[in-house]
Structures are given as structure tokens and as C-alpha cells.
LODREN-60543 format. One record per residue (C-alpha): residue number from 1; residue in one letter; chain; x, y, z. Coordinates in steps of 0.2 Angstrom, whole numbers. Example, Ala and Ser with C-alpha at 12.3 -4.5 7.8 and 13.67 -1.06 7.14 Angstrom:
2
 num residu chaine     x     y     z
   1      A      A    62   -22    39
   2      S      A    68    -5    36
***
This chain:
392
 num residu chaine     x     y     z
   1      M      A     0     0     0
   2      L      A    13    13     5
   3      K      A    27     7    -7
   4      K      A    15     8   -22
   5      R      A    12    27   -18
   6      V      A    30    31   -17
   7      L      A    37    20   -31
   8      S      A    32    31   -46
   9      L      A    38    47   -38
  10      V      A    55    40   -33
  11      L      A    59    32   -49
  12      S      A    53    46   -60
  13      L      A    63    60   -51
  14      A      A    79    52   -49
  15      L      A    83    36   -59
  16      L      A    88    45   -75
  17      P      A    86    37   -92
  18      L      A   100    31  -103
  19      P      A   105    44  -116
  20      G      A    95    41  -132
  21      C      A    82    29  -125
  22      A      A    69    28  -111
  23      A      A    78    15  -100
  24      M      A    84    18   -83
  25      L      A    90     0   -80
  26      E      A   104    -7   -89
  27      R      A   109   -25   -92
  28      G      A   119   -27  -109
  29      H      A   108   -33  -123
  30      E      A    93   -35  -112
  31      T      A    75   -32  -117
  32      I      A    68   -16  -109
  33      T      A    50   -13  -104
  34      T      A    43     5  -103
  35      H      A    31    10   -90
  36      V      A    21    26   -87
  37      D      A    36    36   -80
  38      Y      A    50    24   -79
  39      A      A    57     9   -87
  40      V      A    63    -8   -81
  41      T      A    73   -22   -88
  42      E      A    69   -40   -86
  43      D      A    81   -40   -71
  44      E      A    74   -27   -59
  45      S      A    89   -30   -47
  46      V      A   100   -18   -57
  47      L      A    96     1   -57
  48      R      A   106    16   -65
  49      A      A   109    33   -58
  50      E      A   120    48   -63
  51      T      A   117    60   -48
  52      Y      A   118    60   -29
  53      Q      A    99    61   -29
  54      G      A    97    47   -41
  55      L      A   108    36   -30
  56      V      A    97    40   -15
  57      S      A    82    36   -25
  58      A      A    89    20   -31
  59      M      A    92    15   -14
  60      L      A    75    19    -8
  61      Y      A    68     9   -23
  62      F      A    75    -7   -15
  63      V      A    70    -2     2
  64      N      A    52     2    -4
  65      E      A    52   -15   -12
  66      H      A    59   -23     4
  67      R      A    73   -31    -6
  68      R      A    88   -38     3
  69      G      A   100   -33   -10
  70      G      A   102   -25   -27
  71      T      A   114   -17   -39
  72      I      A   116     2   -44
  73      R      A   127     7   -58
  74      L      A   133    25   -58
  75      Y      A   137    32   -75
  76      N      A   144    49   -79
  77      Y      A   146    52   -60
  78      T      A   156    67   -56
  79      G      A   154    67   -37
  80      D      A   165    59   -23
  81      V      A   158    42   -25
  82      E      A   163    35    -9
  83      A      A   158    50     2
  84      D      A   141    51    -8
  85      L      A   138    32    -5
  86      A      A   140    34    14
  87      N      A   129    50    14
  88      A      A   116    42     4
  89      R      A   115    26    15
  90      D      A   113    37    30
  91      E      A   100    48    22
  92      V      A    90    32    18
  93      M      A    93    24    35
  94      Y      A    90    39    46
  95      E      A    80    52    37
  96      D      A    68    43    26
  97      P      A    53    37    36
  98      L      A    52    20    29
  99      G      A    71    17    30
 100      A      A    72    23    48
 101      F      A    57    12    53
 102      S      A    62    -4    44
 103      I      A    80    -5    41
 104      H      A    91   -15    53
 105      G      A   108   -15    43
 106      F      A   114    -8    26
 107      T      A   131   -12    19
 108      Y      A   138   -10     1
 109      D      A   153   -14   -10
 110      L      A   159    -2   -23
 111      T      A   168    -8   -39
 112      P      A   175     3   -53
 113      I      A   171    -5   -70
 114      L      A   177     4   -86
 115      T      A   164    17   -89
 116      Y      A   154    16   -73
 117      Y      A   154    11   -54
 118      E      A   145    -4   -48
 119      V      A   137    -4   -31
 120      E      A   131   -20   -23
 121      L      A   119   -17    -9
 122      R      A   115   -29     6
 123      I      A   100   -24    17
 124      T      A    93   -32    32
 125      Y      A    76   -27    40
 126      S      A    69   -26    58
 127      R      A    51   -26    51
 128      T      A    43   -39    40
 129      A      A    36   -34    22
 130      Q      A    18   -37    29
 131      E      A    21   -24    43
 132      V      A    27   -11    31
 133      D      A    13   -14    18
 134      S      A     0   -12    32
 135      L      A     6     5    37
 136      R      A    -9    17    35
 137      E      A    -5    35    29
 138      V      A   -14    50    37
 139      T      A   -12    69    35
 140      G      A    -9    82    49
 141      L      A   -14    83    67
 142      A      A   -32    77    63
 143      G      A   -26    61    55
 144      V      A   -14    57    70
 145      R      A   -29    59    82
 146      Q      A   -40    48    71
 147      E      A   -27    34    71
 148      L      A   -25    35    90
 149      K      A   -44    35    92
 150      R      A   -44    20    82
 151      L      A   -31    12    93
 152      V      A   -41    15   109
 153      A      A   -58    11   102
 154      G      A   -51    -6    96
 155      Q      A   -43   -10   112
 156      E      A   -27   -13   103
 157      G      A   -10   -14   111
 158      S      A     0    -5    97
 159      A      A    -2     5    81
 160      A      A    10    11    68
 161      F      A     6    23    54
 162      L      A    14    36    42
 163      A      A     9    54    46
 164      S      A    12    68    33
 165      Y      A    12    87    38
 166      F      A    14    83    56
 167      S      A    29    90    66
 168      G      A    24    86    84
 169      D      A    36    77    96
 170      K      A    33    62   107
 171      E      A    25    72   121
 172      L      A    12    79   109
 173      V      A     8    61   103
 174      K      A     6    56   122
 175      Q      A    -6    71   124
 176      L      A   -16    65   110
 177      L      A   -16    48   116
 178      Y      A   -22    53   133
 179      L      A   -36    63   125
 180      A      A   -41    48   115
 181      C      A   -43    38   131
 182      M      A   -52    51   140
 183      N      A   -64    53   126
 184      A      A   -69    35   128
 185      P      A   -78    36   146
 186      E      A   -84    18   144
 187      L      A   -66    11   143
 188      A      A   -61    13   161
 189      A      A   -45     4   161
 190      H      A   -38    15   147
 191      H      A   -39    30   158
 192      D      A   -23    25   167
 193      W      A   -13    24   151
 194      N      A    -6    41   154
 195      Y      A     3    34   169
 196      W      A     8    17   163
 197      P      A    24    13   154
 198      M      A    22    15   136
 199      S      A    33    17   120
 200      I      A    31    31   108
 201      S      A    43    31    93
 202      L      A    45    43    78
 203      Y      A    54    38    62
 204      P      A    64    49    60
 205      E      A    63    60    76
 206      A      A    61    76    66
 207      G      A    53    82    51
 208      T      A    35    84    44
 209      R      A    33    66    36
 210      R      A    37    52    49
 211      I      A    31    35    54
 212      I      A    23    35    72
 213      E      A    23    19    82
 214      V      A    14    18    99
 215      K      A    15     3   110
 216      L      A     5     1   126
 217      P      A     6   -10   141
 218      P      A    -2   -27   135
 219      F      A   -19   -31   141
 220      V      A   -21   -49   148
 221      A      A   -38   -57   144
 222      D      A   -45   -54   161
 223      E      A   -42   -35   160
 224      M      A   -51   -34   143
 225      E      A   -65   -44   149
 226      D      A   -67   -33   164
 227      E      A   -67   -18   153
 228      R      A   -81   -25   142
 229      Q      A   -91   -29   157
 230      Y      A   -88   -11   164
 231      A      A   -94    -4   147
 232      Q      A  -110   -14   148
 233      E      A  -114    -9   166
 234      L      A  -111     9   162
 235      E      A  -123     8   147
 236      T      A  -136     1   158
 237      A      A  -134    14   172
 238      A      A  -135    28   160
 239      A      A  -150    21   151
 240      A      A  -159    20   168
 241      A      A  -154    38   173
 242      L      A  -160    45   157
 243      E      A  -177    35   158
 244      A      A  -180    41   176
 245      A      A  -178    59   170
 246      P      A  -185    61   152
 247      P      A  -182    78   143
 248      A      A  -195    92   143
 249      G      A  -193    93   124
 250      E      A  -189    82   110
 251      A      A  -170    80   115
 252      Y      A  -160    83   131
 253      T      A  -152    99   135
 254      L      A  -135   101   143
 255      E      A  -144   108   158
 256      E      A  -155    93   160
 257      L      A  -140    81   158
 258      A      A  -130    91   171
 259      A      A  -145    89   183
 260      I      A  -145    70   180
 261      V      A  -127    69   185
 262      R      A  -129    81   200
 263      G      A  -143    70   206
 264      A      A  -134    53   203
 265      H      A  -117    54   212
 266      G      A  -115    53   230
 267      G      A  -105    69   233
 268      I      A   -87    75   229
 269      D      A   -74    67   238
 270      P      A   -55    69   234
 271      Y      A   -53    50   239
 272      G      A   -68    45   229
 273      S      A   -69    35   213
 274      N      A   -64    43   196
 275      D      A   -75    34   184
 276      A      A   -92    37   176
 277      L      A  -101    22   182
 278      A      A   -98    27   200
 279      A      A  -105    44   197
 280      L      A  -121    37   190
 281      S      A  -122    24   204
 282      G      A  -123    35   219
 283      E      A  -105    33   225
 284      P      A   -94    47   231
 285      V      A   -83    53   216
 286      E      A   -69    65   212
 287      A      A   -70    78   199
 288      R      A   -65    67   185
 289      G      A   -79    55   189
 290      V      A   -93    68   186
 291      L      A   -85    74   170
 292      L      A   -84    57   163
 293      A      A  -102    54   168
 294      M      A  -107    70   159
 295      E      A   -97    66   144
 296      Y      A  -105    49   142
 297      L      A  -122    56   144
 298      C      A  -118    69   130
 299      Q      A  -112    55   119
 300      Q      A  -127    45   121
 301      C      A  -138    60   118
 302      G      A  -129    66   102
 303      I      A  -122    82   110
 304      E      A  -104    86   104
 305      V      A   -92    84   119
 306      E      A   -73    84   121
 307      Y      A   -62    80   136
 308      V      A   -49    93   140
 309      A      A   -32    88   148
 310      G      A   -35   101   162
 311      D      A   -50    90   168
 312      W      A   -65    99   161
 313      L      A   -76    97   145
 314      I      A   -79   107   129
 315      V      A   -97   105   124
 316      G      A  -107   110   109
 317      T      A  -121   122   111
 318      P      A  -133   132    99
 319      E      A  -121   147   102
 320      G      A  -105   137    98
 321      Y      A   -93   127   108
 322      R      A   -91   131   127
 323      H      A   -81   126   142
 324      L      A   -90   116   156
 325      L      A   -81   115   172
 326      P      A   -83   101   184
 327      Q      A   -89   112   198
 328      S      A  -105   115   188
 329      L      A  -109    96   191
 330      Y      A  -106    96   210
 331      R      A  -121    94   221
 332      T      A  -127   109   231
 333      E      A  -118   104   247
 334      D      A  -102   102   237
 335      G      A  -102   120   232
 336      A      A  -113   121   217
 337      E      A  -125   135   215
 338      P      A  -142   132   223
 339      G      A  -157   127   213
 340      E      A  -156   108   210
 341      T      A  -173   107   201
 342      A      A  -168   120   187
 343      P      A  -150   125   190
 344      S      A  -141   137   179
 345      L      A  -127   129   170
 346      P      A  -112   141   169
 347      L      A  -103   139   152
 348      Y      A   -88   149   147
 349      T      A   -79   156   131
 350      D      A   -60   155   129
 351      Q      A   -59   173   134
 352      E      A   -69   171   149
 353      L      A   -59   155   155
 354      T      A   -42   163   151
 355      E      A   -48   178   162
 356      M      A   -51   166   176
 357      G      A   -33   160   175
 358      Y      A   -36   143   166
 359      E      A   -23   137   153
 360      W      A   -25   123   140
 361      P      A   -18   117   124
 362      E      A   -29   128   113
 363      A      A   -23   121    97
 364      L      A   -29   103   102
 365      H      A   -47   109   105
 366      P      A   -61   118    95
 367      A      A   -62   137    99
 368      C      A   -75   143   111
 369      E      A   -79   160   104
 370      D      A   -94   172   107
 371      Y      A   -99   174    89
 372      A      A  -115   182    94
 373      G      A  -107   195   105
 374      S      A   -94   198    91
 375      A      A  -108   201    79
 376      R      A  -116   213    91
 377      S      A  -100   222    94
 378      A      A   -97   224    75
 379      M      A  -115   230    72
 380      N      A  -114   243    86
 381      G      A   -97   249    79
 382      A      A  -105   251    62
 383      E      A  -119   261    69
 384      L      A  -108   272    78
 385      S      A   -97   275    63
 386      E      A  -111   280    52
 387      P      A  -110   298    47
 388      P      A  -123   310    54
 389      Q      A  -138   313    43
 390      A      A  -139   331    36
 391      E      A  -153   341    43
 392      E      A  -167   345    31
***
């Protein structure tokens, strides 16, 4: 899958044709077959190059094909062959995503032969061809988040994928993995992954096109079964809570769901449980417990919701996205505003939350803007700037 996408580009850019014909592979007196943008001989183990970039691309051709060896013939080569060979090998092994991910060893022999140099390559791999072929390609931050979400939702132990236009580091990948876990409130065991030993590798370390590999602590069968059982119990508890408090209209509002959470948990306790099921089952919980319960109810009722690493939620409202703090879900005796029956639900814009001293990775979450207020301000400004009417 991956190698097919890069093969045409690699060969068309750098494996230059023989003078006077369309071939870029040479074997004396051999038949040449011409393709769309490159030509191969009956023996695909021999490539021709004339420049340094052609040398690199020829090496990449063998790596992309997962071949353990091959021959490159350098014609009309004006550079320092020995130095360029060493540099090209390092570039393929350490700077190319597929090379950095899959190559274990890379050696070569150089032999001058009359009008050209012949380079014999020997390549060993740390990954199988199947592992390389299975790499999924994604684009940007959104693509990386989607793959990590897939990893969590599938309860898998590892994932590897090629990310283009992504320049984040390991810490950013860890943050995105944490958010993926916290956006799945039904997978209680996953919420501890932020503190468990894990392996995050980038191939190469820097750049905007890299393979990302994530390995998580392995789940034993009992743990996975416990998590599945937890998800079923949470679904049952949420259904019972919603049935006991039907919405006033056709769909639940955020205020109604918040009232359900307030009425369900057994109070806020710093030593209480931190999962959604406990919050919906009358147990004392800490702040995370009520947030996960609210998040799960929103998901069940089709309301957009996202967990924020600072331990609060961003929810979708008719006015746009807004921040929802855990204090809004506390019971009256825990410090929430009075009015259990029809409580107001404080929701905040980015500006309001910033003024309150909160900080969060804004680039990882939707903007919470007061678009209506901005429109009003713009309209008022336009009114004030209108020129006075001439007196009749």
C-alpha cells in the first residue's frame, strides 16, 4: 500500500534514463519494458543513476520493495563516489521514514568497471514486508488523532502509521493519546494509560513526514473482559438515569443532563472514585468521575463533547462550543450554585476562561468564541461609525 504510492515518484525523479532511450535500468543486450514514467529491464535488481539524488532514490527503490539486495550502476558520476555512498546510505537509513522504521543493517561494496561504478547493496530489516505494507497513511494533526482514536476504540496494544504534515514530538503524541482515552468514558482501564509505561517512537525523530509507532502495556484477557463488562454496566446505568428523567422537549439539553449527573453521584470526595459508572451509581466521586459521567451522557444523547487535559469538558451548544467546568456538576452541598430542580449551567468562552486563570492546549481543541457577541459588537461599531444625517 505505502510502497505503491511512493514508487512512481521515486523512480521518475531520480533514476535517470540512458542517453537516447527511455531505459533507466541497464543490463547489456537485455529487453527493456517501458512503463508510465520509468522503465525496467527483465532484471529489476539492477538500477542506473547519474546523480547523488538518483543514488538516494535507487536505494529507496530497493527499500520500498523490501529487497535484501540489489545493484546500482553509476554512469557519468562526477561526485565523490565513496563519500556520496556513505551519505546516501545514512539519508535512507535515518532520514527517510520507511528506512528509519524498517532497516536494521545496510552495507555495500563499490567496484569501478570501465565506464561506470557498480554498487552492490545488502540490506537487512527489523520489520517484515507485511508490517510495512500495512502502514496506514494519514495527514496532519487530525489524521494522527484519528489513528490514536482507532487504537483506543479497538482496544489494541499497538499502532504504527505514516503521518504527513505533522511536526509534533513524542510528548504531543502522548497528549493526543491521553485525550483519545479520556474521550472514551466507557473504557475505564484505558484512563490509566497516561501513567503506565508506554513506548512512543518517531521515524525519523524530526521532520513533517514520519512513521509514528505507539506501543501500550499489554492487556491480559481478564483485564479486557473486565473492561467490556464495565462498558455494559455503564450503558445500563446511563439508560436507567435517562429513563428516570425524560427531557422536557424532544431532546435533552445540557442543563437537563447536568441535573441528572448532580442527582446521581454521592458527593465530591477527593478520595472517591474517578469513573463514570460510580458517578451514575450514587458513589462518592472526584471531579473526573462527574466529568466522565457527563461526557458519556452527552455522547449517548448526540451532543458534541470533548475532554480537556486540564480536567473539564468542551461541549457543543446552539451558540457554539463552550467550556464546562466540573464544579458545575457538583451537588449543592459540594459547592454548586443552589437550585437543583432547574439549575443554571455556567458555560464559558475561551476569553472568559483565560480571564479566570485557566490554561489549556488551545490548538488541540475547538475554539469557544462568542460569535453572537462579536456580531453585536461589529454591528454597534458600524452604527456608531455612520456619518450624521444632514438636517433637512
